[in-house]
N, C-alpha and C positions, 0 to 999 in steps of 0.2 A: 504494500500500500504506500502510495506517495503522500508525504505530508504536505499540507498547505503551507505556503510561505508565511512567516510571521511578519508583523509590522516592521520589525528591525530589518528583516531580509528585503522586504519591498522598498523600504527607505534607502537601503544601501544600493539597490538596483537603480533607484531614481538618481542618486548621486552619480553613479557610473554613467547613466544615460545623459545627465547634464554635462558631464565631462566630455562625452562623445557627441557633442553637438545635438543633443536631444534625440538620439536614436531610440526608437520604440518607446518614447515617453508616454504615449497614450496607453499602451499596453501595461506599462509599469504603474501608471496611475490607477488603472482598473484593478490591478493586483493589490495595490495598497488599499484601495477602497474596500475590497472584499476582506482583506486582513483586518482592517479597522472594524468592520461589521462583526466578523467572527469574534473579535476580542472585546466587543462592546465599547469601543472608543469612539469619540466624536470628532477628534482632530488629529492630524499628523504633526509631529514636532520635528523641525529640521534645524541642524546646526548651521548658522549663517556663514561660519568660517569655511565650510566645505562647498559653498556655492560658487559657481563660476562668476556670477554677477552679484557680488556681496556689497551692493549699495541699495539705497532706499528704492530706487525705481526697479532694480532687478528683483528685489523681494516682493514688491507690490505686483509686478507682472506675474511672478510665479504664483502668488496667492490668487490672483484673478483667474489665471489659466486653470489652476487646480479646482477653484470654486465652480467654474463652468462645468467641471467633470464630477462634481459632487463631493469633493474632498476639501475640508477646512484645513488650512495650513497656519501653523504658529511657528515662531522661531525661538530657540532656546537663547537664554542670555549667555553671551560668551565671556 
């Protein structure tokens, strides 16, 4: 039996996708959304230091893009 990815696994895949010029980002967002639902969480928390665009506009763009796909994004304090 194949285990479902955890929120941490899905989050790491999103970091990798962002580094790879957003390759398969929509697939990884869907995986993250499913993992959040399974674990009963309402939002995904990202480390802003691991983002390609770690500035206000980059974070706001990421939040808006994920929100359109049903995932609320928060950023941890660094």
